[in-house]
VEXDREN-2710 file (C-alpha; in Angstrom, 1 decimal):
% VEXDREN-2710
k/r/px/py/pz
1/MET/-0.1/-0.2/0.0
2/LEU/2.9/2.4/0.9
3/ARG/4.6/1.7/-2.3
4/ARG/1.4/2.3/-4.3
5/GLU/0.8/5.6/-2.7
6/ALA/4.4/6.6/-3.4
7/ARG/4.2/5.5/-6.8
8/LEU/0.8/7.6/-7.3
9/ARG/2.5/10.7/-5.6
10/ARG/5.4/10.5/-8.0
11/GLU/3.1/10.2/-11.1
12/TYR/1.1/13.1/-9.8
13/LEU/4.4/15.3/-9.2
14/TYR/5.5/14.5/-12.7
15/ARG/2.2/15.5/-14.2
16/LYS/2.2/18.7/-12.4
17/ALA/6.0/19.4/-13.5
18/ARG/4.9/18.7/-17.2
19/GLU/2.0/20.9/-16.7
20/GLU/4.2/24.0/-15.6
21/ALA/6.4/23.6/-18.7
22/GLN/3.4/23.3/-21.0
23/ARG/1.9/26.5/-19.5
24/ALA/5.0/28.4/-19.8
25/ALA/5.2/27.4/-23.6
26/TYR/1.6/28.1/-24.1
27/GLU/2.0/31.8/-22.7
28/ARG/5.1/32.3/-25.0
29/LYS/3.0/31.4/-28.1
30/GLU/0.1/33.5/-26.8
31/LYS/2.3/36.5/-26.8
32/VAL/3.8/35.9/-30.3
33/ARG/0.2/35.3/-31.6
34/ARG/-1.2/38.6/-30.0
35/ALA/1.8/40.7/-31.4
36/LEU/1.3/39.3/-34.8
37/GLU/-2.5/39.9/-34.7
38/GLU/-2.1/43.4/-33.5
39/ASN/0.7/44.3/-35.8
40/ARG/3.2/45.2/-32.8
41/LEU/6.7/44.1/-32.1
42/ILE/7.5/40.9/-30.8
43/PRO/8.7/40.8/-27.2
44/THR/12.6/41.0/-26.9
45/GLU/12.9/37.9/-25.0
46/LEU/10.9/35.8/-27.7
47/ARG/12.6/37.0/-30.9
48/ARG/15.2/34.4/-31.1
49/GLU/12.4/31.6/-31.1
50/ALA/9.6/33.4/-32.5
51/LEU/9.9/31.5/-36.0
52/ALA/9.7/28.2/-34.1
53/LEU/6.7/29.5/-32.0
54/HIS/5.0/30.7/-34.9
55/GLY/5.4/27.4/-36.7
56/SER/3.9/25.5/-33.8
57/LEU/1.0/27.9/-33.7
58/GLU/-0.3/26.3/-36.9
59/PHE/-0.8/23.0/-35.2
60/ASP/-2.9/24.3/-32.2
61/ASP/-6.6/23.6/-32.3
62/ALA/-9.0/26.5/-32.3
63/GLY/-11.0/24.8/-29.5
64/GLY/-8.0/23.6/-27.5
65/GLU/-7.0/26.7/-25.7
66/GLY/-5.4/26.4/-22.3
67/VAL/-3.4/23.6/-20.6
68/THR/-4.9/20.4/-18.8
69/SER/-4.5/21.2/-15.1
70/HIS/-3.3/19.0/-12.3
71/VAL/-6.6/20.4/-10.9
72/ASP/-8.4/18.2/-13.4
73/ASP/-6.8/15.1/-11.8
74/GLU/-7.3/16.3/-8.0
75/TYR/-11.2/16.9/-8.6
76/ARG/-11.9/14.5/-11.5
77/TRP/-14.8/12.9/-9.6
78/ALA/-16.3/16.1/-8.3
79/GLY/-20.0/16.3/-9.2
80/VAL/-20.1/12.4/-10.2
81/GLU/-19.5/11.1/-6.6
82/ASP/-20.5/13.0/-3.4
83/PRO/-17.6/14.1/-1.2
84/LYS/-17.1/12.5/1.8
85/VAL/-15.7/15.0/4.3
86/MET/-14.2/14.3/7.8
87/ILE/-14.1/17.0/10.5
88/THR/-11.6/17.1/13.6
89/THR/-9.9/19.6/15.7
90/SER/-6.6/20.2/17.4
91/ARG/-5.6/18.1/20.4
92/ASP/-7.0/18.8/23.7
93/PRO/-10.1/21.1/22.3
94/SER/-12.1/23.3/24.6
95/SER/-16.0/22.8/24.9
96/ARG/-16.5/25.9/22.2
97/LEU/-14.2/24.4/19.5
98/LYS/-16.2/20.9/20.0
99/MET/-19.5/22.6/19.5
100/PHE/-18.1/24.6/16.4
101/ALA/-17.0/21.3/15.1
102/LYS/-20.4/20.0/15.8
103/GLU/-22.2/22.8/14.0
104/LEU/-19.7/22.3/10.8
105/LYS/-20.7/18.8/10.7
106/LEU/-24.5/20.1/10.1
107/VAL/-23.1/22.5/7.2
108/PHE/-21.4/19.8/4.9
109/PRO/-24.0/17.1/4.2
110/GLY/-22.8/13.6/4.9
111/ALA/-19.9/14.8/7.0
112/GLN/-18.5/12.9/9.8
113/ARG/-16.8/14.2/12.9
114/MET/-13.9/12.5/14.8
115/ASN/-12.4/13.2/18.2
116/ARG/-8.9/13.9/17.8
117/GLY/-7.7/12.3/20.8
118/ARG/-3.9/11.7/20.6
119/HIS/-3.8/10.7/17.1
120/GLU/-1.1/12.2/15.0
121/VAL/-1.8/13.9/11.6
122/GLY/-0.1/11.2/9.7
123/ALA/-2.3/8.4/11.2
124/LEU/-5.3/10.7/10.7
125/VAL/-4.7/11.1/7.0
126/ARG/-3.7/7.2/6.4
127/ALA/-7.2/6.5/8.1
128/CYS/-9.0/8.9/6.0
129/LYS/-7.5/7.6/2.7
130/ALA/-8.0/3.9/3.9
131/ASN/-11.9/4.9/4.2
132/GLY/-12.5/6.7/1.1
133/VAL/-12.7/10.2/2.7
134/THR/-12.1/13.0/0.1
135/ASP/-11.6/15.9/2.3
136/LEU/-10.1/16.5/5.8
137/ILE/-11.0/19.6/7.7
138/VAL/-9.2/20.4/10.9
139/ILE/-10.0/23.5/12.9
140/HIS/-7.8/25.2/15.3
141/GLU/-8.5/27.4/18.4
142/HIS/-6.8/30.2/20.7
143/ARG/-8.2/30.3/24.1
144/GLY/-11.6/28.8/23.2
145/THR/-12.1/31.0/19.9
146/PRO/-11.7/29.2/16.7
147/VAL/-9.0/30.9/14.7
148/GLY/-7.7/28.3/12.2
149/PHE/-9.5/26.3/9.5
150/ILE/-7.5/23.8/7.2
151/VAL/-9.0/21.8/4.3
152/SER/-6.8/19.0/2.8
153/HIS/-8.1/17.2/-0.2
154/LEU/-7.3/13.5/-0.4
155/PRO/-5.4/11.6/-1.6
156/PHE/-2.9/14.1/-3.0
157/GLY/-3.9/17.6/-2.1
158/PRO/-4.0/20.6/-2.2
159/THR/-4.3/21.8/1.2
160/ALA/-5.6/25.3/1.8
161/TYR/-4.7/27.2/5.4
162/PHE/-7.3/29.7/6.3
163/THR/-7.5/32.2/9.3
164/LEU/-11.0/32.4/10.9
165/CYS/-12.4/35.5/12.5
166/ASN/-15.6/36.9/13.5
167/VAL/-17.0/33.3/14.6
168/LEU/-20.5/33.6/15.5
169/MET/-22.1/29.9/16.5
170/ARG/-25.6/28.8/16.5
171/HIS/-25.0/27.9/20.1
172/ASP/-24.6/32.0/20.7
173/ILE/-28.1/32.6/19.2
174/PRO/-31.2/31.6/21.1
175/ASP/-34.3/29.7/19.4
176/LEU/-32.7/29.0/16.0
177/GLY/-34.5/25.5/15.6
178/THR/-33.0/22.7/13.5
179/VAL/-30.9/22.8/10.5
180/SER/-32.0/21.3/7.0
181/GLU/-29.8/18.4/6.0
182/ALA/-30.7/18.9/2.3
183/LYS/-27.9/19.3/-0.1
184/PRO/-27.6/23.2/-0.4
185/HIS/-27.3/25.5/-3.1
186/LEU/-24.1/27.4/-3.3
187/ILE/-23.4/31.3/-3.9
188/ILE/-19.8/31.8/-4.9
189/HIS/-19.1/35.6/-5.4
190/GLY/-16.2/37.8/-6.0
191/PHE/-13.6/34.9/-7.0
192/SER/-12.7/36.3/-10.3
193/SER/-8.6/36.0/-10.3
194/ARG/-6.7/32.7/-11.1
195/LEU/-6.2/32.2/-7.5
196/GLY/-9.7/33.0/-6.6
197/LYS/-11.0/30.1/-9.0
198/ARG/-8.7/27.8/-7.4
199/VAL/-9.9/28.7/-3.7
200/SER/-13.6/28.6/-5.0
201/ASP/-13.1/25.1/-6.4
202/ILE/-11.4/24.0/-3.0
203/LEU/-14.6/25.3/-1.0
204/ARG/-17.3/24.4/-3.5
205/TYR/-16.2/20.7/-3.9
206/LEU/-16.8/20.3/-0.4
207/PHE/-20.5/20.0/-1.1
208/PRO/-22.5/17.6/-3.3
209/VAL/-24.6/18.5/-6.1
210/PRO/-28.0/19.7/-4.8
211/LYS/-31.4/18.9/-6.0
212/GLU/-33.6/21.5/-7.6
213/ASP/-36.2/21.7/-4.9
214/SER/-33.6/22.3/-2.2
215/HIS/-34.5/25.5/-0.1
216/ARG/-31.1/25.5/1.8
217/VAL/-28.6/28.2/0.5
218/ILE/-24.9/28.7/1.5
219/THR/-22.8/31.7/0.5
220/PHE/-19.1/32.2/0.1
221/ALA/-18.7/36.0/-0.7
222/ASN/-15.2/37.5/-1.2
223/GLN/-14.5/41.2/-0.2
224/ASN/-11.1/42.4/-0.1
225/ASP/-9.7/38.7/0.5
226/TYR/-12.0/38.1/3.3
227/ILE/-14.3/35.3/2.4
228/SER/-17.8/35.7/4.3
229/PHE/-19.7/32.5/5.1
230/ARG/-23.3/32.6/5.5
231/HIS/-25.9/29.7/5.9
232/HIS/-29.6/30.3/5.0
233/VAL/-33.0/28.6/4.5
234/TYR/-35.9/30.2/2.4
235/ARG/-39.5/29.6/1.7
236/LYS/-41.8/31.0/-0.6
237/THR/-44.4/33.2/1.3
238/ASN/-46.5/33.6/-2.2
239/HIS/-45.7/33.3/-5.8
240/ARG/-43.7/36.7/-5.8
241/ASN/-41.9/36.8/-2.4
242/VAL/-39.2/34.8/-0.7
243/GLU/-38.5/34.7/2.9
244/LEU/-35.0/34.2/3.8
245/THR/-33.8/32.8/7.4
246/GLU/-30.2/32.8/8.5
247/VAL/-29.6/29.3/10.5
248/GLY/-25.8/29.9/11.2
249/PRO/-22.9/29.5/11.9
250/ARG/-21.5/32.6/10.4
251/PHE/-17.6/33.5/10.0
252/GLU/-15.0/35.0/7.8
253/LEU/-12.1/33.2/6.1
254/LYS/-8.7/34.6/5.1
255/LEU/-6.6/32.5/3.0
256/TYR/-2.8/32.5/4.0
257/MET/-1.4/29.5/2.1
258/ILE/-1.9/26.7/-0.2
259/ARG/0.3/23.6/-0.5
260/LEU/0.5/21.1/-3.1
261/GLY/0.2/17.9/-0.6
262/THR/-1.8/16.6/2.0
263/LEU/-1.7/17.7/5.7
264/GLU/1.1/15.4/6.9
265/GLN/3.6/16.5/4.0
266/GLU/3.9/20.0/5.4
267/ALA/7.8/19.8/5.5
268/THR/8.2/18.4/1.8
269/ALA/5.0/19.6/-0.1
270/ASP/5.8/22.5/-2.3
271/VAL/3.9/25.7/-1.5
272/GLU/1.5/26.7/-4.6
273/TRP/0.6/30.3/-2.9
274/ARG/1.6/32.1/0.3
275/TRP/0.3/35.3/1.7
276/HIS/3.2/38.0/2.1
277/PRO/1.6/40.4/4.8
278/TYR/4.8/42.2/5.6
279/THR/5.8/43.5/2.0
280/ASN/5.3/47.3/1.1
281/THR/2.2/46.6/-1.1
282/ALA/0.5/44.0/1.0
283/HIS/-2.0/46.4/2.4
284/LYS/-3.3/47.6/-1.4
285/ARG/-3.1/44.2/-3.0
286/VAL/-6.3/41.8/-3.5
287/PHE/-5.6/38.3/-4.6
288/LEU/-8.7/36.4/-4.9
289/SER/-10.4/39.0/-7.2
290/ALA/-9.1/40.4/-10.6
291/GLU/-11.1/43.5/-10.0
END
């Protein structure tokens, strides 16, 4: 089993490396094609290989734009099979973190919650892989307040690290009633950049495909790289009006890193993207939106 996992991991990394080379070649050809179409000078760094790139453009299909992505391998069963989500906490969780984990279990249809105990991360990931789990969610706390949200897609990654803030749990709101267990409709707003599409894929593939008559709605709305999570149910009061009710929990997510590996490979996995908050332009840049 370990040899098979190592072989599959090597094959995945090889495909990813090939993808980077193909993307670089595709971007160079696109620069040459645009320069020729707009009757501009070819960029200086491409002039030596411009003839070869122009010759290879003749063999490109009109409908084959873009490069096959390793994301296609990571989420190839998305929408075909329902995701199987496992939720756990950091070690020795407080009562509030346990309550938050229970509420997250209600958010993701079909999710399971596991008590962390003294299990190491490697043992957790191996157990999840053996039981066909597609995503492992780990939440962390600081003095009883949830502050960390990690989503690790199995079996090869990626792993996204978020900071949690402004957490309002269902336990803090009296008389909310029960939560619908129907598969929810998703509203994904404000993820227009390439990184934003990557993050929206990581989040939306935690949920199965809903039925048309589902009255449950979950929203991920990005504003200034803070992702607001809201959970509502609705009902039609008449043929024109709809009544929307928030059922909680609510929180904000702030992405700070994506690794190309699973949770136990922190020391060896490549970093796909990392937030650098202490650079001079950090306060004025947004990454999840192209606007």
